[in-house]
C-alpha positions as CSV (number, residue, x, y, z in Angstrom):
1,M,5.0,-13.5,39.8
2,A,8.9,-13.5,39.1
3,P,10.3,-9.9,39.0
4,T,11.5,-11.1,35.5
5,V,8.2,-12.6,34.1
6,L,6.6,-9.2,35.3
7,L,8.8,-7.1,33.6
8,L,8.5,-9.2,30.5
9,T,4.8,-9.0,30.7
10,V,4.6,-5.0,31.2
11,A,7.1,-4.7,28.3
12,T,5.0,-6.7,25.9
13,A,1.9,-5.0,27.0
14,L,3.6,-1.8,26.2
15,M,5.1,-2.9,23.0
16,A,1.4,-3.8,21.6
17,A,0.2,-0.3,22.7
18,Q,2.7,1.2,20.2
19,P,1.4,2.0,16.9
20,I,3.0,1.1,14.1
21,R,5.8,3.6,13.6
22,L,8.9,4.4,11.2
23,H,11.6,2.0,12.4
24,P,13.8,3.9,15.0
25,K,17.1,3.0,13.2
26,N,15.9,3.5,9.7
27,S,13.1,5.7,8.9
28,R,12.5,4.6,5.3
29,Y,11.0,1.4,6.9
30,Y,8.2,0.5,9.5
31,E,8.3,-1.0,12.8
32,F,5.3,-3.0,14.0
33,R,5.0,-4.8,17.5
34,G,8.7,-4.6,18.1
35,K,9.7,-6.0,14.5
36,P,10.9,-4.3,11.5
37,V,8.3,-4.6,8.5
38,V,7.5,-3.5,4.9
39,L,3.8,-3.8,3.9
40,V,2.8,-5.7,1.3
41,T,-0.9,-6.5,0.0
42,S,-3.3,-7.1,-2.8
43,A,-6.5,-5.7,-1.4
44,E,-9.9,-5.0,-2.1
45,H,-11.2,-1.8,-3.6
46,Y,-11.5,0.2,-0.4
47,G,-15.3,-0.5,0.6
48,A,-14.8,-3.2,3.2
49,V,-16.5,-0.8,5.9
50,L,-18.7,1.7,4.1
51,N,-20.1,-1.3,2.2
52,G,-22.5,-3.2,4.6
53,G,-22.6,-6.0,2.3
54,F,-19.1,-6.9,2.2
55,N,-18.0,-9.8,4.7
56,Y,-14.8,-8.1,5.9
57,V,-14.0,-11.0,8.4
58,K,-14.0,-13.4,5.3
59,Y,-11.8,-11.2,3.5
60,L,-9.3,-10.2,6.4
61,D,-9.0,-14.3,6.6
62,T,-8.0,-14.4,3.0
63,L,-5.2,-12.0,3.3
64,A,-4.2,-13.4,6.5
65,K,-4.2,-16.8,4.8
66,D,-2.0,-15.6,1.7
67,G,0.4,-14.0,4.1
68,L,-0.4,-10.3,3.5
69,N,-0.2,-7.6,6.1
70,L,-2.0,-4.5,4.8
71,T,-5.4,-3.2,3.7
72,R,-6.5,0.3,2.7
73,V,-10.3,1.7,3.2
74,F,-12.1,4.8,2.5
75,S,-14.1,6.6,5.1
76,G,-17.1,6.9,3.5
77,V,-17.5,10.6,2.9
78,Y,-16.9,9.6,-0.9
79,S,-18.6,6.9,-2.3
80,E,-18.8,5.4,-6.1
81,V,-21.9,4.2,-8.7
82,T,-21.9,1.2,-10.6
83,G,-19.8,1.2,-13.8
84,D,-17.6,4.0,-12.5
85,F,-13.9,3.3,-13.8
86,G,-15.1,0.4,-15.7
87,I,-15.0,-1.8,-12.4
88,T,-16.9,-4.8,-12.1
89,R,-19.0,-5.4,-8.8
90,N,-17.1,-2.4,-7.4
91,T,-17.2,-2.8,-3.5
92,L,-16.8,1.1,-3.0
93,A,-20.1,1.4,-5.1
94,P,-22.4,-0.2,-2.4
95,T,-26.3,-0.2,-3.1
96,P,-28.0,2.7,-1.2
97,A,-29.3,-0.1,1.4
98,N,-26.0,-1.3,1.9
99,Y,-24.3,2.0,2.2
100,I,-22.9,2.8,5.9
101,G,-21.6,6.0,6.3
102,P,-20.0,8.1,9.4
103,Y,-23.3,10.5,9.6
104,L,-26.6,9.7,10.8
105,R,-29.4,9.5,8.3
106,V,-32.6,11.2,9.3
107,G,-35.1,10.7,6.6
108,A,-33.5,10.8,3.1
109,K,-31.2,13.2,4.3
110,F,-27.7,13.1,6.7
111,D,-27.7,15.4,9.6
112,L,-23.8,16.2,9.9
113,T,-23.8,17.2,13.7
114,R,-24.9,13.6,14.5
115,W,-22.7,10.6,14.0
116,N,-23.6,6.9,13.1
117,P,-23.0,4.9,15.6
118,A,-23.5,1.5,13.2
119,Y,-20.7,3.0,11.1
120,F,-18.6,3.4,13.9
121,A,-19.2,0.2,15.4
122,R,-18.3,-1.5,12.4
123,L,-15.1,0.7,11.4
124,K,-13.7,-0.5,14.9
125,A,-14.8,-4.4,14.7
126,F,-13.1,-4.4,11.0
127,V,-9.7,-2.8,12.8
128,A,-10.0,-5.0,15.5
129,E,-10.3,-8.3,13.4
130,A,-7.6,-6.8,11.2
131,A,-5.2,-6.5,14.6
132,K,-6.1,-10.0,15.4
133,R,-4.4,-11.0,12.2
134,G,-1.5,-8.6,12.3
135,I,-2.9,-6.6,9.3
136,I,-2.3,-2.7,8.9
137,V,-5.5,-0.8,8.1
138,E,-4.7,2.3,6.0
139,Y,-7.4,4.5,6.5
140,T,-8.2,7.2,4.0
141,L,-9.9,10.1,5.3
142,F,-11.2,11.9,2.2
143,C,-11.2,11.7,-1.6
144,V,-11.5,14.1,-4.4
145,Y,-14.6,14.1,-6.2
146,Y,-14.0,13.1,-9.9
147,S,-17.3,14.0,-11.1
148,D,-20.1,15.5,-10.4
149,R,-22.1,12.5,-9.6
150,M,-19.6,11.3,-6.7
151,W,-20.2,14.8,-5.7
152,D,-23.6,14.2,-5.8
153,L,-23.5,11.1,-3.4
154,S,-21.7,12.5,-0.7
155,P,-23.1,13.8,2.6
156,L,-21.1,16.8,2.7
157,N,-23.1,18.0,-0.6
158,A,-26.0,20.5,0.7
159,K,-28.7,18.4,-1.4
160,N,-27.8,15.6,0.7
161,N,-27.4,17.0,4.3
162,T,-30.1,19.0,7.0
163,N,-27.7,21.3,7.6
164,G,-27.4,23.4,4.2
165,I,-23.7,23.0,4.4
166,G,-21.7,22.1,0.7
167,A,-23.8,24.4,-1.6
168,F,-20.6,24.6,-3.8
169,P,-18.6,23.0,-6.6
170,R,-16.8,19.7,-5.8
171,N,-13.6,21.4,-6.6
172,E,-14.0,23.8,-3.3
173,V,-14.7,21.0,-0.8
174,L,-10.9,19.9,0.1
175,T,-9.9,23.3,0.6
176,M,-9.7,26.1,3.3
177,K,-12.3,28.0,1.2
178,H,-15.3,27.5,3.1
179,P,-15.0,27.8,7.2
180,K,-18.2,25.5,7.8
181,M,-16.8,22.6,5.8
182,V,-13.4,23.1,7.2
183,E,-15.0,22.8,10.7
184,L,-17.0,19.4,9.3
185,H,-13.8,18.2,8.4
186,E,-12.0,18.8,11.6
187,A,-14.6,17.1,13.7
188,F,-14.5,14.3,11.4
189,V,-10.7,13.7,11.8
190,R,-11.0,14.1,15.6
191,K,-14.1,12.1,15.9
192,V,-12.3,8.9,13.3
193,T,-9.2,9.6,15.4
194,S,-10.5,9.3,18.7
195,E,-12.4,6.3,18.2
196,L,-9.4,4.3,16.7
197,A,-6.7,5.7,19.2
198,A,-6.3,2.7,21.1
199,F,-5.3,0.5,18.1
200,D,-1.6,-0.2,17.1
201,N,-2.3,-1.1,13.6
202,V,-3.7,1.9,11.9
203,I,-1.9,4.5,9.6
204,F,-4.1,7.9,8.5
205,E,-4.0,8.9,5.1
206,I,-5.2,12.7,4.5
207,C,-6.5,12.2,0.6
208,N,-6.8,10.0,-2.0
209,E,-5.2,11.4,-5.2
210,P,-5.4,15.1,-4.2
211,Y,-3.5,16.0,-7.2
212,I,-6.2,15.3,-9.8
213,R,-6.4,18.1,-12.1
214,G,-9.7,20.6,-11.6
215,V,-10.6,19.1,-8.3
216,E,-7.3,19.2,-6.4
217,A,-7.1,19.0,-2.5
218,A,-5.2,22.4,-1.7
219,D,-1.7,22.1,0.1
220,D,-2.7,24.2,3.0
221,W,-5.9,22.0,3.7
222,Q,-3.9,18.9,3.4
223,R,-1.4,20.4,5.9
224,H,-4.3,21.5,7.9
225,I,-5.9,18.0,8.4
226,A,-2.0,16.5,8.9
227,K,-1.8,18.3,12.1
228,L,-5.4,17.4,13.7
229,I,-4.3,13.7,13.5
230,P,-2.5,12.7,17.1
231,K,1.1,12.2,16.8
232,S,0.7,8.8,17.9
233,H,-0.2,7.5,14.6
234,L,1.4,7.7,11.1
235,V,0.2,10.3,8.4
236,A,0.4,9.3,4.9
237,R,0.1,11.7,2.0
238,N,-0.7,10.6,-1.7
239,I,1.9,12.7,-3.5
240,A,1.4,11.8,-7.3
241,N,0.5,9.3,-10.0
242,F,3.9,7.8,-11.4
243,T,6.4,9.9,-9.8
244,Q,7.2,13.3,-8.5
245,S,10.1,14.9,-6.4
246,V,8.6,16.0,-3.3
247,E,9.8,19.7,-2.7
248,R,8.5,20.7,0.6
249,P,7.6,17.8,2.8
250,D,5.1,18.3,5.5
251,P,7.0,17.4,8.4
252,N,4.0,15.9,9.9
253,V,3.8,13.7,7.2
254,S,5.9,10.0,7.8
255,V,4.5,8.1,4.4
256,F,4.7,9.1,1.1
257,N,2.4,7.7,-1.4
258,F,2.4,7.0,-5.1
259,H,-0.1,5.5,-7.7
260,Y,1.2,3.7,-10.8
261,A,4.8,4.2,-9.7
262,R,6.6,1.6,-12.2
263,P,9.2,1.7,-12.8
264,P,9.8,2.7,-9.2
265,V,11.4,6.1,-9.8
266,A,9.4,7.9,-7.0
267,V,11.8,5.8,-4.5
268,T,15.1,7.1,-6.0
269,Q,13.7,10.7,-6.3
270,N,12.5,10.9,-2.8
271,Y,14.7,8.5,-0.9
272,G,16.8,11.6,0.8
273,L,13.6,12.3,2.8
274,N,14.3,9.3,5.0
275,R,10.7,8.2,5.3
276,V,8.5,5.6,3.8
277,I,7.7,5.6,0.2
278,G,5.1,3.4,-0.8
279,L,3.3,2.5,-4.1
280,D,-0.2,2.3,-2.8
281,E,-2.4,1.9,-5.8
282,T,-1.8,-0.3,-9.1
283,G,-4.0,-0.7,-12.3
284,F,-4.7,0.0,-16.0
285,D,-1.9,-2.2,-17.0
286,G,-3.9,-5.1,-17.8
287,T,-5.0,-8.2,-15.8
288,L,-2.0,-10.4,-15.6
289,D,-0.7,-11.9,-12.3
290,A,2.9,-11.2,-13.5
291,I,2.4,-7.4,-14.2
292,Y,1.5,-6.9,-10.6
293,R,4.2,-9.1,-9.0
294,I,6.8,-7.7,-10.9
295,Q,5.8,-4.3,-9.9
296,A,5.7,-4.9,-6.3
297,W,9.0,-7.0,-6.5
298,D,10.9,-4.3,-8.2
299,F,9.5,-1.1,-6.1
300,L,10.7,-3.2,-2.7
301,A,14.1,-4.1,-4.2
302,A,14.4,-0.4,-5.2
303,G,13.9,0.8,-1.5
304,G,10.2,1.1,-1.1
305,A,8.6,-0.3,1.9
306,H,4.8,-0.2,1.1
307,Y,2.9,-1.9,-1.8
308,N,-1.0,-2.2,-2.0
309,N,-2.1,-3.9,-5.6
310,L,-5.6,-2.9,-6.0
311,D,-7.3,-6.3,-6.4
312,Y,-10.4,-6.5,-8.2
313,S,-11.3,-10.5,-7.4
314,F,-12.8,-9.3,-3.8
315,V,-16.3,-8.1,-4.4
316,A,-19.5,-8.8,-2.1
317,G,-20.0,-12.2,-2.3
318,H,-16.7,-13.5,-3.3
319,E,-14.8,-12.2,-0.1
320,D,-12.6,-14.9,-0.5
321,G,-10.9,-13.4,-3.6
322,S,-12.6,-15.7,-6.0
323,F,-14.3,-13.9,-8.4
324,L,-12.8,-14.0,-11.8
325,V,-11.3,-10.7,-12.9
326,P,-13.1,-9.8,-16.5
327,G,-10.9,-9.0,-19.2
328,N,-11.8,-5.3,-19.4
329,S,-11.2,-4.8,-15.7
330,P,-8.9,-1.7,-14.8
331,G,-6.6,-4.1,-12.7
332,G,-6.2,-7.5,-12.0
333,G,-6.1,-10.0,-8.9
334,S,-6.1,-13.5,-8.3
335,A,-5.4,-16.1,-5.4
336,D,-2.0,-16.9,-7.0
337,L,-0.9,-13.2,-7.2
338,R,-1.7,-12.8,-3.6
339,K,0.5,-15.9,-2.9
340,Q,3.4,-14.2,-5.1
341,L,3.4,-11.2,-2.9
342,G,3.0,-13.4,0.3
343,T,6.4,-14.8,-1.0
344,L,8.0,-11.2,-1.3
345,L,6.9,-10.6,2.5
346,R,8.4,-14.1,3.2
347,L,11.6,-13.0,1.7
348,F,12.3,-9.9,3.7
349,S,11.4,-11.8,6.9
350,T,14.7,-13.5,6.0
351,L,16.8,-10.1,5.3
352,D,18.2,-7.5,7.8
353,F,16.7,-4.8,5.5
354,V,16.9,-2.0,7.8
355,K,20.3,-2.3,7.5
356,M,20.2,-2.2,3.5
357,R,20.4,0.4,0.9
358,P,19.7,0.6,-3.0
359,A,23.2,-0.3,-4.5
360,D,22.5,-0.7,-8.5
361,T,26.3,-0.3,-8.9
362,V,26.5,-3.9,-7.7
363,I,25.2,-5.3,-11.1
364,G,26.0,-4.8,-14.5
365,G,26.5,-6.6,-18.0
366,L,22.7,-7.5,-18.4
367,P,21.3,-8.5,-21.3
368,D,19.0,-6.4,-23.5
369,G,15.0,-6.4,-22.0
370,V,16.4,-7.3,-18.3
371,S,16.3,-4.8,-15.5
372,A,17.9,-5.2,-12.2
373,R,17.5,-3.6,-8.8
374,T,20.0,-4.0,-5.6
375,L,19.2,-3.8,-1.9
376,A,22.6,-4.2,-0.2
377,R,24.0,-4.5,3.4
378,E,27.6,-4.1,2.3
379,G,30.1,-6.8,2.7
380,G,27.1,-9.0,4.5
381,E,23.7,-9.4,2.3
382,Y,22.7,-8.4,-0.8
383,L,19.2,-9.0,-3.0
384,I,19.0,-8.7,-6.4
385,Y,15.8,-8.7,-8.6
386,F,15.7,-9.1,-12.3
387,H,12.8,-8.6,-14.4
388,T,11.8,-8.1,-18.0
389,G,9.1,-5.8,-17.3
390,R,8.5,-2.6,-19.1
391,V,6.3,0.1,-19.7
392,L,5.6,0.6,-23.2
393,A,3.8,4.0,-24.7
394,N,0.6,3.7,-26.9
395,H,0.6,0.0,-26.4
396,R,-2.3,-1.9,-24.9
397,P,-1.7,-3.2,-22.4
398,R,0.9,-0.5,-21.3
399,Y,3.0,-3.0,-19.3
400,V,4.7,-5.7,-21.0
401,Y,7.3,-8.7,-20.2
402,R,8.9,-11.4,-21.8
403,T,7.7,-14.9,-21.2
404,D,10.7,-16.8,-22.9
405,R,13.1,-19.2,-20.8
406,M,16.3,-18.1,-19.9
407,T,19.7,-17.8,-18.0
408,I,22.0,-14.9,-17.2
409,A,25.3,-14.5,-16.1
410,P,25.4,-10.9,-15.1
411,L,28.5,-8.9,-13.5
412,V,28.3,-8.2,-9.6
413,N,30.7,-6.3,-7.8
414,L,31.4,-7.6,-4.2
415,P,34.0,-7.7,-1.7
416,A,36.2,-10.9,-0.9
417,G,34.5,-13.5,0.7
418,R,32.7,-16.7,1.1
419,Y,29.2,-16.6,-0.1
420,K,25.8,-18.5,-0.2
421,A,23.4,-17.7,-3.1
422,E,19.8,-18.5,-2.8
423,W,17.7,-18.1,-6.2
424,W,14.2,-17.3,-5.3
425,N,11.4,-17.8,-7.8
426,P,8.9,-15.1,-7.3
427,R,6.3,-17.1,-9.4
428,T,6.2,-20.4,-7.4
429,G,7.5,-19.1,-4.5
430,K,10.4,-22.0,-4.4
431,I,14.2,-21.3,-4.0
432,D,15.3,-23.0,-7.2
433,S,19.0,-23.6,-6.5
434,T,21.5,-22.9,-3.9
435,E,25.3,-22.6,-4.3
436,T,28.3,-21.2,-2.1
437,F,31.0,-19.7,-4.0
438,T,34.5,-18.0,-2.8
439,H,35.2,-14.7,-4.1
440,D,38.5,-12.8,-4.3
441,G,36.6,-9.4,-4.6
442,G,35.6,-7.0,-7.5
443,R,33.6,-8.3,-10.4
444,T,32.5,-11.6,-11.3
445,H,29.9,-13.2,-13.4
446,L,27.1,-14.8,-11.2
447,A,25.2,-17.3,-13.4
448,S,21.5,-17.9,-12.6
449,P,19.5,-20.9,-13.3
450,E,16.8,-21.1,-15.9
451,W,13.9,-18.4,-15.2
452,T,11.0,-16.8,-16.9
453,E,9.9,-13.5,-16.1
454,D,11.4,-12.6,-13.2
455,A,14.1,-13.9,-10.6
456,A,15.4,-13.1,-7.2
457,V,18.9,-14.0,-5.8
458,V,19.9,-13.4,-2.0
459,L,23.8,-13.2,-1.4
460,R,24.9,-13.9,2.1
461,V,28.5,-13.6,3.4
462,Q,29.2,-17.0,5.2
């Protein structure tokens, strides 16, 4: 083998071994397999591994076909029952026969000193299939127990294990109060992280919604768990619903996730952390595609790097996402929405986004009811996203948007130069118009083609 070819082969192998990480030139974004990346998906309700009735290969094929690159799964120490949160055919509520958890079942109970080989085989097979498709797996280790019936299902509840551990209320599980429970948590984290150590496509999230009032996961407990996760892999922490300023960031955490973060105030509030900010769960805003498309584009155009729509069209038997989401579902999901989110990823692949920063002062003169978000590489490249979405209090659905056709001519403040403008249609995935213009510098009107719901323009200096 020639020396150059040998070096390239070695470099490729080393690159493949490097797990997804913060980008070394801009730690607000990811780097995966040597390339800058944002993570965008419309993913099933976290049961793909623990629900043995779910065909995860078909599911991952669907995400890959739609151009998406992220999924989120729960570990199995928490699960749900049919009807929880009003979810139809909830993948996180498997039948008892289909539940596959990390602990070995002995009779009617679980032995917390013995691991379930079937679970870890399925987990590694799932992550391996995702890796083949370039899909990142966000593995959520723990979840708060929202109700007694959820705690009643957990192997960590004393009534469900042979070890007599967990004979206390659910609001004390994710704390440092009970040493034997903490030892179980430690053993579980070490086991899972060692089993997944060889994979480059895993992010470990400490706990889902640890801030739920009355059952909070203690801050010292979360920091303790974060320390147990090997430095080779990224650690994510779920901060809040909507927004919150992170005042004492854990140095072991690289990804700060929010749920229902619309508008994307959480990005602005926490941009100074120089870490990835994610919108990691959506919902409770209706079932229409445009709602969650707008939230995704808005969040990434604000400087976020991670978006996970909770997609209820994925259920057992419809792992291709073809299940028709009922009107009373807590969220949406469809093949059309996934393609629209795939367009967002495709657009970002054309940008040098690692060098871009939020620059909302670039745009002005917007008509009432239209919002804009700008990412800019000053004097080189600009992404401006326009939309008509709004959150309305005491309204059902809470998130609304306009459906009329419109054109706008906002003021943009740009350096002198010759520009090419590409107007992207987030709904169709097409570029509706392209034009070039020469600008003397300062403010000028930028006329849009006709659009509805939302639109995006990419400006590049020629």
